[in-house]
N, CA, C and O of each residue as an XYZ file, in Angstrom:
928
protein
N      84.295    116.144    174.000
C      85.495    116.237    173.175
C      85.466    115.170    172.078
O      84.856    114.111    172.225
N      86.134    115.482    170.999
C      86.246    114.541    169.890
C      87.674    113.976    169.861
O      88.645    114.722    169.733
N      87.779    112.676    169.979
C      89.079    112.010    170.024
C      89.256    111.101    168.817
O      88.316    110.447    168.366
N      90.482    111.074    168.303
C      90.883    110.080    167.313
C      91.902    109.176    167.965
O      92.956    109.637    168.403
N      91.601    107.904    168.031
C      92.510    106.921    168.618
C      93.128    106.141    167.466
O      92.439    105.387    166.779
N      94.422    106.324    167.258
C      95.095    105.653    166.151
C      95.579    104.288    166.600
O      96.383    104.172    167.525
N      95.074    103.242    165.927
C      95.459    101.879    166.277
C      94.264    101.058    166.689
O      93.455    101.498    167.505
N      94.142     99.852    166.127
C      92.978     99.002    166.374
C      93.266     97.858    167.341
O      92.419     96.985    167.531
N      94.442     97.852    167.950
C      94.786     96.792    168.897
C      94.071     96.962    170.224
O      93.183     97.803    170.363
N      94.468     96.150    171.200
C      93.754     96.137    172.478
C      93.865     97.478    173.197
O      92.921     97.887    173.873
N      95.004     98.177    173.068
C      95.129     99.472    173.738
C      94.182    100.485    173.098
O      93.463    101.196    173.800
N      94.184    100.548    171.778
C      93.286    101.475    171.097
C      91.832    101.200    171.397
O      91.056    102.124    171.641
N      91.459     99.935    171.380
C      90.068     99.571    171.677
C      89.700     99.960    173.109
O      88.616    100.488    173.359
N      90.612     99.694    174.044
C      90.329     99.973    175.451
C      90.168    101.466    175.689
O      89.242    101.894    176.378
N      91.073    102.262    175.116
C      91.002    103.712    175.291
C      89.751    104.270    174.620
O      89.036    105.075    175.216
N      89.483    103.851    173.393
C      88.312    104.368    172.671
C      87.020    103.991    173.386
O      86.103    104.805    173.492
N      86.950    102.753    173.876
C      85.759    102.332    174.595
C      85.534    103.139    175.855
O      84.400    103.491    176.181
N      86.624    103.437    176.571
C      86.512    104.246    177.791
C      86.079    105.660    177.450
O      85.206    106.214    178.118
N      86.669    106.250    176.430
C      86.290    107.608    176.029
C      84.806    107.674    175.674
O      84.105    108.602    176.077
N      84.341    106.694    174.926
C      82.932    106.678    174.551
C      82.034    106.522    175.770
O      80.970    107.136    175.846
N      82.464    105.699    176.726
C      81.659    105.486    177.925
C      81.549    106.751    178.766
O      80.602    106.918    179.535
N      82.539    107.649    178.610
C      82.528    108.913    179.349
C      81.792    110.021    178.597
O      81.737    111.162    179.054
N      81.233    109.675    177.453
C      80.441    110.649    176.709
C      81.199    111.394    175.632
O      80.650    112.298    175.002
N      82.458    111.027    175.408
C      83.221    111.676    174.350
C      82.883    111.046    172.999
O      82.373    109.928    172.934
N      83.170    111.768    171.938
C      83.026    111.243    170.588
C      84.358    110.617    170.201
O      85.381    111.302    170.189
N      84.360    109.344    169.889
C      85.609    108.639    169.625
C      85.563    107.949    168.272
O      84.573    107.314    167.911
N      86.651    108.087    167.536
C      86.838    107.350    166.288
C      88.173    106.641    166.365
O      89.137    107.186    166.901
N      88.239    105.441    165.838
C      89.496    104.702    165.760
C      90.019    104.827    164.342
O      89.291    104.611    163.373
N      91.294    105.178    164.236
C      91.929    105.303    162.939
C      92.757    104.072    162.607
O      93.429    103.507    163.469
N      92.698    103.663    161.334
C      93.452    102.507    160.868
C      93.889    102.767    159.434
O      93.362    103.661    158.771
N      94.841    101.998    158.962
C      95.359    102.211    157.609
C      94.279    101.926    156.568
O      94.098    102.707    155.634
N      93.570    100.828    156.719
C      92.572    100.406    155.729
C      91.353     99.864    156.473
O      91.344     98.698    156.870
N      90.331    100.687    156.667
C      89.166    100.237    157.449
C      88.524     98.967    156.913
O      88.132     98.099    157.694
N      88.410     98.843    155.607
C      87.752     97.657    155.055
C      88.561     96.395    155.347
O      87.992     95.350    155.662
N      89.883     96.494    155.244
C      90.725     95.337    155.551
C      90.626     94.978    157.030
O      90.608     93.802    157.394
N      90.562     96.016    157.886
C      90.427     95.776    159.327
C      89.136     95.033    159.631
O      89.129     94.084    160.416
N      88.049     95.463    159.010
C      86.746     94.838    159.258
C      86.651     93.443    158.648
O      85.861     92.615    159.103
N      87.456     93.183    157.617
C      87.361     91.894    156.928
C      88.057     90.770    157.687
O      87.814     89.594    157.416
N      88.920     91.126    158.634
C      89.643     90.078    159.365
C      88.681     89.290    160.257
O      87.821     89.865    160.924
N      88.841     87.992    160.256
C      87.942     87.131    161.036
C      88.672     86.318    162.096
O      88.039     85.666    162.926
N      90.002     86.355    162.072
C      90.789     85.565    163.021
C      91.280     86.452    164.164
O      91.440     87.658    163.978
N      91.522     85.874    165.340
C      92.127     86.645    166.433
C      93.491     87.179    166.015
O      94.132     86.640    165.113
N      93.927     88.252    166.685
C      95.247     88.801    166.362
C      96.338     87.952    167.008
O      96.056     86.917    167.612
N      97.585     88.401    166.876
C      98.715     87.625    167.371
C      98.722     87.437    168.867
O      99.430     86.575    169.386
N      97.926     88.252    169.576
C      97.847     88.134    171.036
C      96.587     87.393    171.482
O      96.321     87.278    172.679
N      95.821     86.896    170.528
C      94.613     86.158    170.870
C      93.379     87.007    171.053
O      92.329     86.495    171.441
N      93.483     88.306    170.779
C      92.313     89.177    170.902
C      91.359     88.945    169.742
O      91.802     88.672    168.626
N      90.054     89.050    169.983
C      89.083     88.810    168.913
C      89.252     89.808    167.781
O      89.804     90.888    167.988
N      88.785     89.463    166.587
C      88.902     90.392    165.465
C      88.172     91.702    165.745
O      87.237     91.745    166.544
N      88.610     92.762    165.081
C      88.056     94.084    165.351
C      86.549     94.122    165.109
O      85.823     94.793    165.843
N      86.078     93.421    164.102
C      84.648     93.450    163.777
C      83.798     92.993    164.958
O      82.695     93.498    165.168
N      84.309     92.043    165.722
C      83.575     91.568    166.896
C      83.510     92.656    167.959
O      82.460     92.877    168.562
N      84.641     93.341    168.192
C      84.654     94.441    169.167
C      83.750     95.570    168.691
O      83.044     96.182    169.492
N      83.769     95.844    167.402
C      82.954     96.947    166.870
C      81.467     96.692    167.079
O      80.704     97.621    167.342
N      81.060     95.442    166.962
C      79.645     95.118    167.156
C      79.201     95.441    168.575
O      78.027     95.722    168.815
N      80.145     95.400    169.518
C      79.832     95.710    170.911
C      79.998     97.193    171.223
O      79.579     97.653    172.285
N      80.605     97.941    170.309
C      80.853     99.379    170.506
C      80.480    100.134    169.237
O      81.337    100.764    168.617
N      79.211    100.079    168.846
C      78.808    100.686    167.572
C      78.968    102.201    167.534
O      78.992    102.796    166.457
N      79.078    102.831    168.709
C      79.211    104.288    168.739
C      80.611    104.753    168.367
O      80.809    105.939    168.101
N      81.582    103.853    168.342
C      82.963    104.204    167.985
C      83.151    103.985    166.482
O      83.056    102.859    165.993
N      83.417    105.065    165.762
C      83.580    104.968    164.309
C      84.944    104.379    163.963
O      85.900    104.507    164.728
N      85.022    103.738    162.810
C      86.294    103.259    162.269
C      86.556    104.021    160.980
O      85.754    103.972    160.048
N      87.689    104.731    160.930
C      88.010    105.590    159.798
C      89.483    105.426    159.425
O      90.243    104.785    160.150
N      89.878    106.001    158.304
C      91.292    106.042    157.981
C      92.005    106.936    158.991
O      91.376    107.741    159.678
N      93.315    106.786    159.070
C      94.088    107.648    159.965
C      93.783    109.119    159.677
O      93.567    109.905    160.599
N      93.767    109.483    158.394
C      93.582    110.886    158.017
C      92.191    111.395    158.384
O      92.057    112.494    158.921
N      91.169    110.615    158.101
C      89.806    111.064    158.415
C      89.603    111.184    159.917
O      88.991    112.141    160.392
N      90.115    110.218    160.661
C      89.963    110.278    162.119
C      90.657    111.512    162.681
O      90.105    112.202    163.538
N      91.870    111.791    162.198
C      92.630    112.935    162.712
C      92.006    114.258    162.298
O      92.042    115.230    163.053
N      91.436    114.297    161.106
C      90.871    115.552    160.598
C      89.681    116.013    161.419
O      89.458    117.215    161.562
N      88.912    115.076    161.961
C      87.637    115.422    162.600
C      87.703    115.409    164.120
O      86.668    115.435    164.787
N      88.929    115.371    164.680
C      89.039    115.292    166.134
C      89.649    116.557    166.704
O      90.143    117.421    165.980
N      89.599    116.639    168.022
C      90.284    117.703    168.760
C      91.561    117.199    169.417
O      92.513    117.960    169.596
N      91.583    115.923    169.777
C      92.736    115.309    170.432
C      93.032    113.981    169.751
O      92.116    113.223    169.431
N      94.316    113.699    169.530
C      94.746    112.443    168.923
C      95.415    111.586    169.993
O      96.187    112.091    170.809
N      95.114    110.287    169.986
C      95.749    109.343    170.908
C      96.473    108.298    170.070
O      95.845    107.571    169.300
N      97.791    108.222    170.219
C      98.578    107.250    169.457
C      98.723    105.959    170.244
O      99.392    105.924    171.277
N      98.088    104.888    169.750
C      98.225    103.575    170.371
C      98.772    102.562    169.372
O      98.662    101.355    169.589
N      99.361    103.045    168.278
C      99.905    102.144    167.274
C     101.180    101.487    167.802
O     101.759    101.944    168.787
N     101.610    100.417    167.143
C     102.874     99.775    167.504
C     103.996    100.794    167.328
O     104.075    101.470    166.302
N     104.860    100.900    168.330
C     105.822    101.993    168.368
C     106.665    102.164    167.119
O     106.902    103.293    166.688
N     107.125    101.062    166.526
C     107.999    101.177    165.368
C     107.251    101.636    164.120
O     107.883    101.998    163.127
N     105.926    101.630    164.149
C     105.147    102.124    163.005
C     104.373    103.398    163.344
O     103.554    103.855    162.548
N     104.632    103.975    164.529
C     103.862    105.147    164.950
C     104.094    106.349    164.045
O     103.137    107.033    163.681
N     105.350    106.624    163.671
C     105.621    107.787    162.827
C     104.952    107.630    161.462
O     104.405    108.590    160.920
N     104.998    106.423    160.911
C     104.328    106.171    159.635
C     102.826    106.408    159.753
O     102.217    107.011    158.869
N     102.230    105.932    160.846
C     100.792    106.123    161.045
C     100.445    107.601    161.181
O      99.447    108.063    160.627
N     101.264    108.336    161.913
C     101.001    109.758    162.108
C     101.212    110.538    160.822
O     100.479    111.490    160.555
N     102.201    110.153    160.018
C     102.359    110.794    158.709
C     101.149    110.495    157.825
O     100.717    111.355    157.057
N     100.598    109.279    157.928
C      99.381    108.951    157.180
C      98.206    109.795    157.645
O      97.342    110.170    156.852
N      98.185    110.088    158.943
C      97.121    110.951    159.472
C      97.225    112.356    158.890
O      96.211    113.023    158.684
N      98.449    112.805    158.625
C      98.650    114.083    157.965
C      99.014    115.197    158.918
O      98.300    115.458    159.886
N     100.144    115.863    158.639
C     100.602    116.941    159.517
C      99.562    118.041    159.643
O      99.388    118.607    160.722
N      98.872    118.349    158.560
C      97.867    119.411    158.605
C      96.699    119.033    159.514
O      96.124    119.892    160.182
N      96.352    117.748    159.537
C      95.257    117.287    160.397
C      95.654    117.238    161.867
O      94.797    117.243    162.749
N      96.972    117.189    162.126
C      97.462    117.111    163.503
C      97.824    118.482    164.069
O      97.897    118.647    165.286
N      98.045    119.446    163.216
C      98.574    120.746    163.631
C      97.713    121.396    164.703
O      96.490    121.471    164.586
N      98.383    121.867    165.755
C      97.711    122.570    166.838
C      97.030    121.677    167.849
O      96.474    122.171    168.829
N      97.059    120.366    167.635
C      96.327    119.446    168.492
C      97.241    118.764    169.509
O      98.444    118.621    169.293
N      96.644    118.353    170.611
C      97.351    117.521    171.578
C      97.431    116.103    171.019
O      96.428    115.545    170.576
N      98.617    115.532    171.043
C      98.820    114.138    170.660
C      99.260    113.379    171.904
O     100.373    113.562    172.395
N      98.384    112.533    172.403
C      98.696    111.714    173.571
C      99.373    110.443    173.071
O      98.757    109.633    172.379
N     100.636    110.275    173.423
C     101.417    109.142    172.933
C     101.507    108.064    174.001
O     102.138    108.250    175.042
N     100.863    106.927    173.724
C     100.852    105.802    174.667
C     101.764    104.673    174.174
O     101.952    103.676    174.872
N     102.327    104.829    172.978
C     103.077    103.746    172.347
C     104.465    103.578    172.956
O     105.002    104.488    173.588
N     105.029    102.395    172.748
C     106.395    102.090    173.160
C     107.180    101.572    171.962
O     106.666    100.756    171.198
N     108.428    102.037    171.784
C     109.214    101.648    170.602
C     109.846    100.268    170.761
O     111.070    100.142    170.813
N     109.018     99.250    170.835
C     109.490     97.884    171.052
C     109.895     97.244    169.727
O     109.115     97.210    168.775
N     111.112     96.744    169.682
C     111.668     96.126    168.483
C     111.764     94.619    168.714
O     112.576     94.148    169.510
N     110.918     93.873    167.999
C     110.861     92.418    168.169
C     111.719     91.686    167.134
O     111.644     90.461    167.031
N     112.537     92.423    166.364
C     113.258     91.805    165.242
C     114.276     90.756    165.693
O     114.642     89.877    164.914
N     114.732     90.842    166.940
C     115.694     89.856    167.444
C     115.051     88.891    168.420
O     115.741     88.228    169.195
N     113.721     88.810    168.381
C     113.015     87.874    169.242
C     112.629     88.496    170.568
O     112.544     89.717    170.706
N     112.397     87.623    171.545
C     111.948     88.056    172.866
C     113.095     87.987    173.873
O     113.952     87.112    173.749
N     113.140     88.872    174.857
C     112.271     90.033    174.977
C     112.654     91.102    173.957
O     113.795     91.127    173.498
N     111.734     91.975    173.598
C     112.037     92.998    172.600
C     113.038     94.024    173.127
O     113.188     94.204    174.336
N     113.712     94.688    172.202
C     114.603     95.788    172.528
C     113.847     97.102    172.367
O     112.750     97.129    171.809
N     114.433     98.186    172.855
C     113.871     99.518    172.641
C     114.664    100.215    171.541
O     115.895    100.178    171.540
N     113.971    100.843    170.616
C     114.607    101.617    169.559
C     113.689    102.764    169.158
O     112.698    102.549    168.461
N     114.014    103.998    169.598
C     115.244    104.496    170.211
C     115.300    104.206    171.717
O     114.338    103.725    172.317
N     116.462    104.517    172.301
C     116.646    104.314    173.730
C     117.805    105.195    174.209
O     118.676    105.569    173.423
N     117.805    105.515    175.481
C     118.868    106.271    176.157
C     118.938    107.739    175.754
O     118.699    108.613    176.587
N     119.259    108.026    174.502
C     119.482    109.407    174.074
C     118.319    109.982    173.285
O     118.400    111.116    172.811
N     117.247    109.234    173.135
C     116.077    109.688    172.395
C     114.888    108.838    172.837
O     115.051    107.847    173.549
N     113.706    109.235    172.411
C     112.501    108.477    172.738
C     111.510    108.615    171.595
O     111.626    109.514    170.762
N     110.545    107.727    171.565
C     109.495    107.830    170.562
C     108.723    109.126    170.746
O     108.372    109.785    169.767
N     108.458    109.495    171.991
C     107.742    110.750    172.238
C     108.459    111.934    171.624
O     107.831    112.802    171.018
N     109.788    111.972    171.780
C     110.571    113.064    171.192
C     110.562    113.000    169.669
O     110.474    114.033    169.005
N     110.652    111.806    169.117
C     110.627    111.662    167.661
C     109.320    112.212    167.089
O     109.318    112.889    166.060
N     108.217    111.915    167.762
C     106.925    112.418    167.287
C     106.874    113.936    167.386
O     106.389    114.600    166.470
N     107.373    114.493    168.496
C     107.352    115.942    168.651
C     108.214    116.628    167.593
O     107.832    117.673    167.065
N     109.378    116.046    167.280
C     110.238    116.626    166.243
C     109.595    116.529    164.863
O     109.668    117.465    164.067
N     108.966    115.392    164.590
C     108.366    115.181    163.268
C     107.152    116.067    163.052
O     106.842    116.438    161.920
N     106.463    116.406    164.137
C     105.242    117.207    164.040
C     105.340    118.371    165.035
O     104.662    118.374    166.063
N     106.186    119.354    164.720
C     106.451    120.439    165.668
C     105.240    121.297    165.995
O     105.242    122.009    167.000
N     104.199    121.242    165.161
C     103.005    122.041    165.421
C     102.025    121.336    166.355
O     100.961    121.877    166.657
N     102.372    120.135    166.815
C     101.516    119.417    167.755
C     102.036    119.603    169.174
O     103.125    120.136    169.386
N     101.247    119.159    170.135
C     101.628    119.207    171.544
C     101.614    117.766    172.052
O     100.575    117.242    172.455
N     102.781    117.144    172.024
C     102.879    115.729    172.371
C     102.961    115.562    173.887
O     103.747    116.231    174.558
N     102.144    114.667    174.407
C     102.176    114.321    175.833
C     102.312    112.804    175.944
O     101.449    112.058    175.482
N     103.394    112.361    176.554
C     103.613    110.933    176.772
C     102.994    110.536    178.099
O     103.237    111.179    179.120
N     102.196    109.482    178.087
C     101.584    109.002    179.324
C     101.027    107.598    179.114
O     100.868    107.154    177.977
N     100.736    106.907    180.197
C     100.030    105.624    180.224
C     100.785    104.463    179.568
O     100.246    103.361    179.464
N     102.029    104.699    179.124
C     102.748    103.646    178.406
C     103.402    102.624    179.324
O     104.001    101.663    178.842
N     103.301    102.812    180.634
C     104.043    101.966    181.580
C     103.161    100.933    182.268
O     103.514    100.430    183.335
N     102.019    100.611    181.668
C     101.090     99.679    182.316
C     100.213     98.981    181.286
O     100.167     99.372    180.119
N      99.529     97.957    181.732
C      98.568     97.224    180.909
C      97.372     98.110    180.551
O      97.003     99.004    181.312
N      96.772     97.852    179.387
C      95.678     98.689    178.902
C      94.508     98.750    179.874
O      93.912     99.814    180.044
N      94.166     97.646    180.510
C      93.017     97.643    181.410
C      93.244     98.562    182.609
O      92.310     99.195    183.101
N      94.491     98.630    183.072
C      94.804     99.498    184.211
C      94.761    100.966    183.798
O      94.412    101.830    184.602
N      95.116    101.249    182.540
C      95.077    102.633    182.052
C      93.724    103.286    182.331
O      93.657    104.432    182.774
N      92.660    102.553    182.069
C      91.314    103.124    182.153
C      90.568    102.705    183.407
O      89.448    103.161    183.642
N      91.174    101.840    184.218
C      90.543    101.382    185.466
C      91.638    101.134    186.491
O      91.923     99.985    186.829
N      92.259    102.212    186.993
C      93.385    102.039    187.918
C      93.046    101.270    189.179
O      93.946    100.733    189.825
N      91.769    101.200    189.554
C      91.384    100.470    190.756
C      91.615     98.963    190.624
O      91.501     98.236    191.611
N      91.939     98.483    189.410
C      92.286     97.063    189.253
C      93.493     96.700    190.104
O      93.637     95.552    190.525
N      94.361     97.676    190.358
C      95.542     97.454    191.196
C      95.268     98.070    192.562
O      95.019     99.273    192.641
N      95.304     97.300    193.629
C      95.001     97.841    194.959
C      95.993     98.919    195.380
O      97.173     98.875    195.030
N      95.493     99.876    196.131
C      96.368    100.889    196.705
C      96.806    101.944    195.710
O      96.338    101.987    194.572
N      97.712    102.795    196.164
C      98.218    103.874    195.316
C      99.237    103.333    194.317
O     100.058    102.482    194.659
N      99.180    103.820    193.105
C     100.195    103.516    192.099
C     100.223    104.658    191.091
O      99.344    105.521    191.093
N     101.233    104.657    190.233
C     101.649    105.889    189.577
C     101.470    105.865    188.069
O     101.683    104.843    187.417
N     101.071    107.023    187.521
C     101.087    107.252    186.075
C     101.929    108.496    185.819
O     101.842    109.479    186.556
N     102.741    108.447    184.771
C     103.661    109.532    184.459
C     103.145    110.368    183.286
O     102.404    109.884    182.431
N     103.556    111.630    183.272
C     103.200    112.550    182.189
C     104.463    113.294    181.776
O     105.192    113.808    182.625
N     104.723    113.351    180.466
C     105.865    114.095    179.927
C     105.398    114.936    178.748
O     104.581    114.485    177.945
N     105.914    116.159    178.640
C     105.558    116.994    177.495
C     106.071    118.406    177.650
O     106.344    118.860    178.761
N     106.202    119.101    176.530
C     106.736    120.460    176.544
C     105.683    121.519    176.840
O     106.022    122.611    177.297
N     104.416    121.217    176.590
C     103.357    122.215    176.708
C     102.586    122.021    178.014
O     101.950    120.987    178.218
N     102.647    123.026    178.900
C     102.025    122.905    180.223
C     100.513    122.757    180.126
O      99.929    121.953    180.852
N      99.870    123.515    179.245
C      98.409    123.422    179.121
C      97.994    122.062    178.590
O      96.981    121.509    179.018
N      98.767    121.522    177.663
C      98.447    120.193    177.134
C      98.548    119.146    178.234
O      97.708    118.251    178.328
N      99.582    119.260    179.066
C      99.725    118.305    180.168
C      98.584    118.450    181.173
O      98.122    117.459    181.739
N      98.136    119.672    181.392
C      96.992    119.875    182.289
C      95.742    119.201    181.732
O      94.992    118.562    182.469
N      95.525    119.350    180.430
C      94.353    118.732    179.805
C      94.427    117.213    179.885
O      93.422    116.552    180.144
N      95.612    116.662    179.663
C      95.771    115.212    179.740
C      95.601    114.739    181.179
O      95.037    113.671    181.421
N      96.079    115.519    182.123
C      95.902    115.172    183.534
C      94.418    115.121    183.887
O      93.981    114.225    184.610
N      93.645    116.078    183.381
C      92.199    116.057    183.617
C      91.570    114.801    183.035
O      90.666    114.219    183.635
N      92.045    114.385    181.868
C      91.526    113.157    181.269
C      91.876    111.955    182.136
O      91.038    111.078    182.346
N      93.102    111.905    182.640
C      93.509    110.801    183.514
C      92.641    110.749    184.769
O      92.258    109.670    185.220
N      92.334    111.912    185.329
C      91.460    111.954    186.509
C      90.090    111.391    186.159
O      89.483    110.687    186.966
N      89.599    111.695    184.962
C      88.290    111.165    184.549
C      88.337    109.655    184.362
O      87.309    108.983    184.448
N      89.528    109.119    184.106
C      89.698    107.669    183.999
C      89.741    107.007    185.378
O      89.663    105.783    185.485
N      89.865    107.822    186.436
C      89.911    107.275    187.789
C      91.233    107.444    188.505
O      91.409    106.923    189.607
N      92.171    108.165    187.900
C      93.473    108.376    188.535
C      93.403    109.529    189.518
O      93.040    110.636    189.120
N      93.738    109.317    190.797
C      93.838    110.435    191.734
C      94.976    111.359    191.314
O      96.008    110.894    190.832
N      94.795    112.656    191.493
C      95.852    113.600    191.111
C      97.156    113.317    191.856
O      98.240    113.583    191.336
N      97.055    112.782    193.066
C      98.260    112.485    193.844
C      99.088    111.356    193.235
O     100.258    111.187    193.580
N      98.484    110.582    192.331
C      99.199    109.475    191.702
C      99.705    109.821    190.308
O     100.258    108.965    189.619
N      99.520    111.072    189.888
C      99.962    111.522    188.572
C     101.234    112.344    188.757
O     101.209    113.381    189.419
N     102.336    111.891    188.183
C     103.614    112.584    188.325
C     104.015    113.202    186.997
O     104.194    112.499    186.003
N     104.156    114.524    186.988
C     104.656    115.254    185.828
C     106.180    115.158    185.858
O     106.826    115.760    186.716
N     106.746    114.408    184.932
C     108.192    114.214    184.907
C     108.934    115.412    184.334
O     110.122    115.588    184.604
N     108.249    116.239    183.545
C     108.915    117.384    182.930
C     108.690    117.410    181.430
O     107.643    116.982    180.945
N     109.680    117.918    180.691
C     109.512    118.097    179.247
C     109.535    116.760    178.514
O     109.664    115.705    179.134
N     109.408    116.814    177.193
C     109.236    115.583    176.418
C     110.477    114.691    176.471
O     110.375    113.490    176.224
N     111.647    115.254    176.788
C     112.824    114.394    176.893
C     112.695    113.392    178.040
O     113.375    112.366    178.038
N     111.845    113.672    179.006
C     111.667    112.740    180.120
C     110.891    111.493    179.705
O     110.806    110.530    180.467
N     110.324    111.510    178.496
C     109.681    110.307    177.973
C     110.685    109.164    177.831
O     110.301    107.995    177.818
N     111.972    109.505    177.725
C     112.993    108.451    177.648
C     112.901    107.539    178.872
O     112.917    106.314    178.750
N     112.806    108.150    180.047
C     112.735    107.358    181.265
C     111.482    106.512    181.330
O     111.531    105.349    181.731
N     110.342    107.101    180.931
C     109.089    106.349    180.963
C     109.140    105.160    180.006
O     108.694    104.065    180.350
N     109.682    105.370    178.811
C     109.769    104.270    177.852
C     110.759    103.205    178.321
O     110.577    102.018    178.049
N     111.802    103.633    179.024
C     112.821    102.686    179.476
C     112.377    101.858    180.680
O     113.133    101.008    181.152
N     111.167    102.092    181.183
C     110.592    101.200    182.189
C     110.091     99.895    181.559
O     109.837     98.921    182.267
N     109.950     99.878    180.231
C     109.366     98.695    179.593
C     110.186     97.422    179.789
O     109.591     96.365    179.998
N     111.520     97.463    179.733
C     112.252     96.218    179.970
C     111.963     95.595    181.336
O     111.799     94.378    181.427
N     111.898     96.398    182.395
C     111.589     95.822    183.708
C     110.120     95.428    183.779
O     109.779     94.450    184.444
N     109.240     96.176    183.101
C     107.820     95.787    183.067
C     107.675     94.397    182.450
O     106.941     93.555    182.968
N     108.369     94.165    181.356
C     108.264     92.873    180.680
C     108.790     91.748    181.564
O     108.231     90.651    181.571
N     109.862     92.015    182.309
C     110.393     90.986    183.213
C     109.425     90.712    184.361
O     109.270     89.570    184.794
N     108.779     91.764    184.848
C     107.780     91.570    185.903
C     106.590     90.769    185.388
O     106.060     89.906    186.088
N     106.182     91.060    184.170
C     105.082     90.300    183.564
C     105.448     88.814    183.489
O     104.622     87.946    183.770
N     106.685     88.540    183.111
C     107.127     87.147    183.055
C     107.170     86.502    184.427
O     106.855     85.321    184.575
N     107.563     87.280    185.438
C     107.665     86.730    186.791
C     106.292     86.486    187.405
O     106.088     85.484    188.091
N     105.341     87.402    187.162
C     104.019     87.306    187.768
C     103.075     86.418    186.969
O     102.177     85.793    187.532
N     103.277     86.363    185.661
C     102.368     85.602    184.815
C     101.068     86.319    184.526
O     100.143     85.725    183.972
N     100.980     87.597    184.894
C      99.811     88.405    184.557
C     100.243     89.872    184.546
O     101.349     90.210    184.968
N      99.348     90.739    184.056
C      99.684     92.156    183.885
C      98.956     93.065    184.865
O      98.947     94.282    184.679
N      98.348     92.505    185.897
C      97.615     93.331    186.864
C      98.561     93.866    187.939
O      98.430     93.541    189.119
N      99.515     94.691    187.508
C     100.439     95.328    188.435
C     100.836     96.679    187.853
O     100.617     96.950    186.672
N     101.419     97.514    188.690
C     101.899     98.813    188.229
C     102.991     99.306    189.168
O     103.200     98.751    190.247
N     103.677    100.348    188.746
C     104.724    100.959    189.558
C     104.107    101.950    190.541
O     103.164    102.668    190.209
N     104.650    101.978    191.750
C     104.237    102.974    192.743
C     105.469    103.711    193.211
O     106.380    103.114    193.785
N     105.498    105.020    192.964
C     106.609    105.857    193.401
C     106.219    106.494    194.724
O     105.341    107.355    194.785
N     106.882    106.058    195.771
C     106.555    106.535    197.106
C     107.623    107.519    197.574
O     108.819    107.247    197.466
N     107.188    108.651    198.090
C     108.128    109.647    198.558
C     107.551    111.036    198.363
O     106.390    111.188    197.984
N     108.355    112.036    198.619
C     107.898    113.422    198.501
C     107.963    113.851    197.051
O     109.038    113.900    196.453
N     106.814    114.159    196.493
C     106.780    114.671    195.116
C     105.547    115.538    194.966
O     104.612    115.474    195.764
N     105.570    116.339    193.935
C     104.435    117.204    193.626
C     103.618    116.550    192.543
O     104.168    116.113    191.533
N     102.317    116.473    192.730
C     101.456    115.904    191.707
C     101.378    116.870    190.529
O     101.692    118.054    190.650
N     100.948    116.331    189.382
C     100.847    117.155    188.177
C      99.762    118.213    188.354
O      99.522    119.009    187.446
């Protein structure tokens, strides 16, 4: 499969690297590839500059949002939530039409400091906003409730733990579920929450996730939903 991963941060790098390791064709989309490659300082989270990561993953192409989206079969949104719609519009509605868009982003608003707020929240979600803005796509919300390393290596957390899936298109959710299984997620740990409106609940786990991160001092944890449920 050909994937376009929008966003050059740690989540985008982690997902693209995993996809490439599984034999998929992966490109990372960014607003300005030359500017991305020209950066030499770590980002705000202390991650090395993209050029350093690229040297270790030469098989992953770096392209504009539009070029990456045009040449892929599946799009993965890992951009910062408040800029996700802008990034997807840059990718181009025509380049996204008919494709599955896996939305991993969270609408975190840092404008009032820490901890960040969610915008939208309660009555809407970023997943829904993307689906409304690009009605010809098949948006599937998943993997947004955990650290990037756990997304692609769930065994980092001992025992059973849970990943959620939300979306309106059943076939798209099935395809994303297959991808999650290839990442190492047992089907019994994948919970289909329902249509894209259920992304509200998944995104609203972020405030408690952030508090847990503060309490533990690390991100090697995840939610485990125990009880009677049907796997995706």
